[in-house]
N, C-alpha and C positions, 0 to 999 in steps of 0.2 A: 535547389535544396541540397544540402550536404548529405552524403550517404553515411549511415551509422555503421555499416559493415561492408567489408571488401568482398562483394559477392563472387569475385573471380577465384577466391580461395576455395570455394565449395562447388564441386561439380554436381553433386546431388542436393536438391533442395532440403531433403531430409537431414543431411549433415549440417546445414545452416540452422535449421530448427533446433537440432540437438545441441549445437554450440550455444545458441541463445538461451536455451533452457538451462544449460550447465552454468552459464554466467548468472542467470537469475537465481538459481539455487545456491550458488556460491556466495552471493550477496546476503550474508546473514546478519550484518549490523545495521542494514537499512531495509525498511519495508518497501517493496515494490508491488504496487497494486494496480491492476488494469481493470477499467470498468467501461461499460457501454454508455451511450448518451443518457440512458435512464438511471444510471447509477448502479446497475447490476454488476457485481464483482465477477470478472472473467479470468483474472490472473492473480495469484497469491503466492508470494515467495517465502522462503524460510525466515527471512527477517521479519516479515509481517506476522508470521506465526509467533515468533519470539516476543514481538512488541505487543501484539493484541491478544494473544492467547488462543486464537481459533486455529484449528487444523484446516488445511486447504479444502478437504472434503466437506467441511461444515459451511463454508462460505461461497466457494466458486459456483456460480450459477444459481445460488440459493438466497443470498442476502444482498441487500442494497448497501451501498457504501455509507449511507446515513448512520448505520449502527456504529461506525468508527469515529464519529464526531459527537461532541457535547450537544445534547438536544437544544440548549439555548442558542448555540451557534447555528444549527440547522434552521431553527425557527426564525432567527434574525435574517436569514437569507444572505445573498452575496454582499460582501462589504468592500471588495476591492483588495482584501488581504486574505491569506489562508486562514481557514477556521482552526480552532484549537483542536488538535487530535485527541481523541478520548483516551488513547493508550500512551501518549507521549509523556516522557519525563522531562524535567527541566534541562538536562544535560545537552539535549539536541536542539534546544530552543535558542533563538537569537532575536533579541537580546535575552540573556538568561532570565528565567522566571516568566517569560511571555507565554508559555504553553500551559495548558490546564494540567495540573499534577494528578492525573487520575490513573496511573499505571496499575495500581492494585485493584481499582474498581471498574476498569474498562469492561471486562467480561462479566464480572459478578453482577453488574447492574443491568445486564441485558435480560 
C-alpha cells in the first residue's frame, strides 16, 4: 500500500496530525467528510461547511451522513454509483446535470 505521507518528515506525531489538519482545513472548495462504518460523521472540513451549511460542531459525532444525501437515494440503497449529494450543485457533477440541484434546500429541509 502506498503511503499518503512521508512520515520521516515529522519527528513528533503531533506535528503530522497538525499538518494533516491544516491540509484538510485549507481544502475549502471540496468537502472532505470522514465517517465510521455506521455513517456517523467523524471529520468535517471547511469545504463541507461551505457546501452543506452545517458547522463542524453541529455534525461531528452527532449526525449520520444520511442527512447529506437525497432521501430517495438513501431509500434506494447502494446502486453501484455515488448517490446524489443533497448539497451539490451541478458545476461539480460529471456529467453536468447528473447531481441533484438542492444547494439552497440542503440544510433548510433538515
